[in-house]
Backbone as ProteinMPNN parsed JSONL, in Angstrom:
{"seq_chain_A": "XXXXXXXXXXXXXXXXXXXXXXXXXXXXXXXXXXXXXXXXXXXXXXXXXXXXXXXXXXXXXXXXXXXXXXXXXXXXXXXXXXXXXXX", "coords_chain_A": {"N_chain_A": [[0.853, -0.973, -0.029], [0.427, 2.186, -0.843], [2.073, 5.246, 0.507], [-0.054, 7.637, 2.096], [1.228, 10.196, 2.21], [2.312, 10.904, -0.609], [0.259, 11.807, -1.991], [-0.394, 14.108, -1.151], [-0.276, 17.552, -1.904], [1.49, 20.499, -1.369], [2.854, 22.341, -2.235], [4.056, 24.019, -5.24], [6.273, 24.157, -8.021], [6.588, 26.603, -10.113], [6.672, 27.556, -13.699], [6.847, 30.244, -15.999], [7.052, 31.631, -19.084], [9.474, 33.498, -19.829], [9.872, 34.407, -17.323], [11.719, 34.078, -14.021], [11.822, 30.784, -12.337], [9.054, 29.879, -9.994], [8.227, 29.125, -6.369], [5.291, 28.306, -5.361], [2.505, 28.164, -2.967], [-0.258, 25.678, -2.782], [-2.708, 26.877, -3.066], [-2.088, 29.451, -3.667], [-1.341, 28.602, -6.33], [-3.638, 27.791, -7.432], [-5.011, 30.163, -7.734], [-3.21, 31.33, -9.4], [-3.251, 30.056, -11.667], [-6.036, 30.285, -12.282], [-5.862, 32.882, -12.8], [-4.486, 33.119, -15.329], [-6.332, 31.448, -16.938], [-8.409, 32.874, -17.182], [-7.637, 34.708, -18.801], [-7.355, 33.462, -21.353], [-8.647, 33.106, -24.472], [-10.084, 30.672, -25.596], [-10.561, 27.969, -23.608], [-8.933, 24.894, -22.74], [-10.257, 21.712, -24.251], [-11.399, 19.99, -22.65], [-11.764, 21.139, -20.426], [-13.829, 22.647, -20.872], [-16.566, 21.868, -19.972], [-16.463, 22.686, -17.096], [-17.898, 24.168, -14.603], [-17.452, 26.666, -13.121], [-14.51, 29.056, -12.947], [-12.847, 28.665, -10.963], [-13.489, 25.843, -10.656], [-12.592, 24.734, -13.0], [-9.723, 25.465, -12.713], [-8.89, 23.926, -10.825], [-9.441, 21.403, -11.526], [-7.857, 21.203, -13.427], [-5.154, 21.505, -12.226], [-5.404, 19.181, -11.14], [-5.212, 17.527, -12.72], [-3.313, 17.84, -14.896], [-0.137, 19.231, -16.211], [0.633, 21.016, -17.579], [0.043, 24.186, -19.55], [-1.126, 25.202, -22.527], [-0.857, 28.353, -23.899], [-0.096, 29.51, -26.348], [0.385, 28.635, -29.465], [3.422, 26.61, -28.82], [3.943, 28.078, -26.527], [3.942, 27.844, -23.414], [2.537, 27.416, -20.029], [3.744, 26.175, -17.114], [3.622, 23.351, -14.234], [4.772, 22.029, -10.93], [4.428, 19.495, -8.911], [6.018, 20.014, -5.568], [7.676, 18.705, -2.659], [8.389, 20.283, 0.27], [10.59, 20.38, 2.705], [10.309, 20.774, 6.212], [12.422, 22.915, 8.286], [15.259, 21.45, 10.012], [14.176, 18.765, 9.694]], "CA_chain_A": [[0.034, 0.192, 0.006], [1.488, 3.217, -0.867], [1.993, 6.281, 1.784], [-0.849, 8.714, 1.658], [1.538, 11.615, 1.968], [2.586, 10.897, -1.862], [-0.774, 12.527, -2.855], [-0.292, 15.554, -0.738], [0.622, 18.594, -2.786], [1.078, 21.849, -0.334], [3.634, 23.52, -2.884], [4.083, 23.626, -6.636], [7.174, 24.973, -8.685], [5.385, 27.001, -11.548], [7.188, 28.007, -14.688], [6.379, 31.079, -16.895], [7.848, 32.043, -20.48], [10.244, 34.867, -19.678], [10.395, 34.691, -16.013], [12.22, 33.074, -13.362], [10.881, 30.044, -11.588], [8.663, 30.337, -8.422], [7.539, 28.21, -5.655], [4.126, 28.634, -4.557], [1.589, 27.349, -2.114], [-1.163, 24.941, -3.43], [-3.82, 27.901, -2.916], [-1.555, 30.702, -4.766], [-0.998, 28.067, -7.696], [-4.93, 27.957, -7.823], [-5.044, 31.297, -8.034], [-2.288, 31.759, -10.549], [-4.044, 29.178, -12.75], [-7.066, 30.964, -12.451], [-5.728, 34.314, -13.694], [-4.33, 32.627, -16.634], [-7.268, 30.965, -17.638], [-9.433, 34.186, -17.335], [-7.012, 35.491, -20.153], [-7.473, 32.663, -22.653], [-9.862, 33.218, -25.408], [-10.66, 29.393, -25.566], [-10.154, 26.695, -22.531], [-8.575, 23.537, -23.629], [-11.439, 21.029, -24.412], [-11.406, 19.11, -21.201], [-12.2, 22.274, -19.08], [-14.948, 23.677, -21.187], [-17.616, 21.285, -18.928], [-16.468, 22.714, -15.981], [-19.216, 25.376, -14.598], [-16.754, 27.754, -12.915], [-13.379, 29.135, -13.219], [-12.252, 27.772, -9.98], [-13.457, 24.433, -10.884], [-11.497, 24.623, -14.094], [-8.222, 25.587, -12.538], [-8.648, 22.896, -9.857], [-9.323, 20.247, -12.39], [-6.228, 21.55, -14.363], [-4.095, 21.5, -11.153], [-5.237, 17.908, -10.524], [-5.05, 16.475, -14.025], [-2.158, 18.346, -15.907], [1.022, 19.973, -15.508], [1.089, 22.3, -18.45], [-1.287, 25.004, -20.289], [-0.64, 25.572, -23.786], [-0.968, 29.287, -23.985], [-0.355, 29.574, -27.645], [1.345, 27.504, -29.996], [4.646, 26.896, -28.545], [4.181, 28.821, -25.51], [3.148, 27.143, -22.28], [2.963, 27.629, -18.586], [3.933, 24.55, -16.465], [3.935, 23.526, -12.889], [5.313, 20.557, -10.527], [4.115, 19.348, -7.388], [7.352, 19.857, -4.938], [7.864, 18.699, -1.001], [9.339, 21.267, 1.052], [10.452, 19.77, 4.157], [10.424, 21.821, 7.091], [13.956, 22.913, 8.595], [15.533, 20.375, 11.077], [13.459, 17.729, 9.51]], "C_chain_A": [[0.815, 1.154, -0.011], [1.151, 4.379, 0.017], [1.106, 7.226, 1.284], [-0.266, 10.059, 1.569], [1.953, 11.817, 0.587], [1.545, 11.887, -2.59], [-0.911, 13.818, -2.321], [0.619, 16.517, -1.629], [0.211, 20.107, -2.167], [1.974, 22.777, -1.526], [3.824, 23.137, -4.304], [5.37, 24.573, -7.273], [6.48, 25.408, -10.18], [6.573, 27.655, -12.612], [6.482, 28.846, -15.806], [7.161, 31.353, -18.106], [8.499, 33.306, -19.697], [10.378, 35.029, -18.435], [10.889, 33.649, -15.039], [11.125, 32.11, -12.634], [10.535, 30.333, -10.215], [8.325, 29.128, -7.558], [6.138, 28.876, -5.075], [3.02, 27.689, -3.75], [0.541, 26.836, -3.116], [-2.248, 26.159, -3.633], [-3.375, 29.087, -3.823], [-1.596, 29.941, -6.157], [-2.515, 28.246, -8.271], [-5.37, 29.222, -8.765], [-4.405, 31.93, -9.321], [-2.893, 30.935, -11.787], [-5.306, 30.031, -13.343], [-6.933, 32.431, -13.355], [-5.295, 34.173, -15.316], [-5.396, 32.076, -17.502], [-8.276, 32.265, -17.818], [-8.981, 34.649, -18.771], [-7.026, 34.938, -21.371], [-8.703, 33.016, -23.118], [-10.564, 31.659, -25.406], [-10.011, 28.764, -24.301], [-9.951, 25.524, -23.352], [-10.2, 22.665, -23.38], [-12.141, 20.42, -23.239], [-11.888, 20.085, -20.082], [-13.462, 22.814, -19.623], [-16.39, 23.211, -20.343], [-17.477, 21.926, -17.92], [-17.219, 24.3, -15.657], [-18.504, 26.652, -13.991], [-15.334, 27.886, -13.082], [-12.349, 28.569, -11.927], [-12.197, 26.362, -10.114], [-12.303, 23.918, -11.998], [-10.207, 24.585, -13.564], [-8.167, 24.282, -11.501], [-8.683, 21.487, -10.723], [-8.114, 20.543, -13.12], [-5.132, 21.494, -13.611], [-4.259, 19.905, -11.189], [-4.882, 16.892, -11.265], [-3.765, 16.645, -15.171], [-0.958, 19.077, -15.191], [1.682, 21.064, -16.618], [-0.176, 22.97, -18.982], [-1.04, 25.822, -21.391], [-1.402, 27.13, -23.834], [-1.491, 29.949, -25.347], [0.74, 29.007, -28.465], [2.707, 27.682, -29.609], [5.352, 27.656, -27.105], [3.301, 28.435, -24.453], [3.536, 27.441, -20.968], [3.08, 25.919, -17.936], [4.281, 24.545, -14.918], [3.946, 22.043, -12.37], [4.873, 20.774, -8.89], [5.585, 19.166, -6.588], [7.11, 19.714, -3.248], [9.056, 19.499, -0.822], [9.465, 20.641, 2.373], [10.939, 20.852, 5.048], [11.819, 21.871, 7.803], [14.152, 22.182, 10.066], [14.936, 19.072, 10.954], [14.272, 16.455, 8.996]], "O_chain_A": [[1.843, 1.165, 0.666], [-0.038, 4.535, 0.298], [1.309, 7.701, 0.166], [-0.876, 10.992, 1.048], [2.03, 13.02, 0.336], [1.848, 12.609, -3.54], [-1.522, 14.664, -2.974], [1.792, 16.366, -1.969], [-0.841, 20.726, -2.32], [1.663, 23.963, -1.63], [3.755, 21.94, -4.585], [5.375, 25.76, -6.945], [6.01, 24.687, -11.059], [7.428, 28.332, -12.04], [5.627, 28.304, -16.506], [8.345, 31.183, -17.818], [7.792, 33.995, -18.963], [11.142, 35.964, -18.193], [10.551, 32.472, -15.167], [9.96, 32.416, -12.381], [11.288, 30.845, -9.387], [8.14, 28.073, -8.165], [6.109, 29.904, -4.399], [2.836, 26.514, -4.068], [0.403, 27.425, -4.188], [-2.589, 26.196, -4.815], [-4.152, 29.628, -4.608], [-1.881, 30.624, -7.14], [-2.69, 28.751, -9.38], [-5.826, 29.311, -9.905], [-4.903, 32.774, -10.066], [-2.884, 31.465, -12.898], [-5.504, 30.348, -14.516], [-7.651, 32.884, -14.247], [-5.654, 34.89, -16.251], [-5.347, 32.238, -18.721], [-8.862, 32.371, -18.895], [-9.75, 34.909, -19.697], [-6.79, 35.587, -22.39], [-9.688, 33.215, -22.409], [-11.77, 31.654, -25.157], [-8.867, 29.124, -24.024], [-10.573, 25.201, -24.364], [-11.047, 22.959, -22.537], [-13.355, 20.438, -23.033], [-12.333, 19.723, -18.994], [-14.183, 23.444, -18.85], [-17.236, 24.067, -20.084], [-18.582, 21.959, -17.38], [-17.086, 25.312, -16.344], [-18.965, 27.733, -14.358], [-14.767, 26.835, -13.381], [-11.215, 28.125, -12.107], [-11.214, 25.683, -9.817], [-11.45, 23.037, -11.89], [-9.493, 23.653, -13.933], [-7.108, 23.658, -11.555], [-7.889, 20.583, -10.466], [-7.387, 19.559, -13.263], [-4.054, 21.43, -14.202], [-3.198, 19.285, -11.272], [-4.434, 15.794, -10.936], [-3.39, 15.834, -16.018], [-0.843, 19.403, -14.009], [2.741, 21.692, -16.585], [-1.282, 22.437, -18.894], [-0.768, 27.017, -21.271], [-2.631, 27.075, -23.801], [-2.53, 30.56, -25.596], [1.906, 28.959, -28.073], [3.279, 28.723, -29.931], [6.513, 27.793, -26.718], [2.087, 28.629, -24.504], [4.708, 27.706, -20.7], [2.575, 24.863, -18.315], [4.985, 25.394, -14.37], [3.43, 21.085, -12.944], [4.94, 21.693, -8.074], [6.298, 18.226, -6.941], [6.428, 20.542, -2.645], [10.163, 19.514, -1.36], [8.476, 20.41, 3.07], [11.794, 21.68, 4.733], [12.387, 20.784, 7.903], [13.392, 22.309, 11.026], [15.059, 18.253, 11.865], [13.686, 15.394, 8.782]]}, "name": "protein", "num_of_chains": 1, "seq": "XXXXXXXXXXXXXXXXXXXXXXXXXXXXXXXXXXXXXXXXXXXXXXXXXXXXXXXXXXXXXXXXXXXXXXXXXXXXXXXXXXXXXXX"}
């Protein structure tokens, strides 16, 4: 049986074109994805059935690790574990 800690995603490394990488909390990452989804003219097909911006961002966070903004330009995010100091 796998350890349930493997499914905990408290932090994400986010990558944006022409910007330095950042580490965001799960909540900040959802807000970051929502901002980008708001700016898109068309959502990816698998998100079009979502009823709200927040549910679309949550689905994206749970099922993908990139979002194409335009051909050849994408956002990426990856779950990372940050151990507290002294652990």
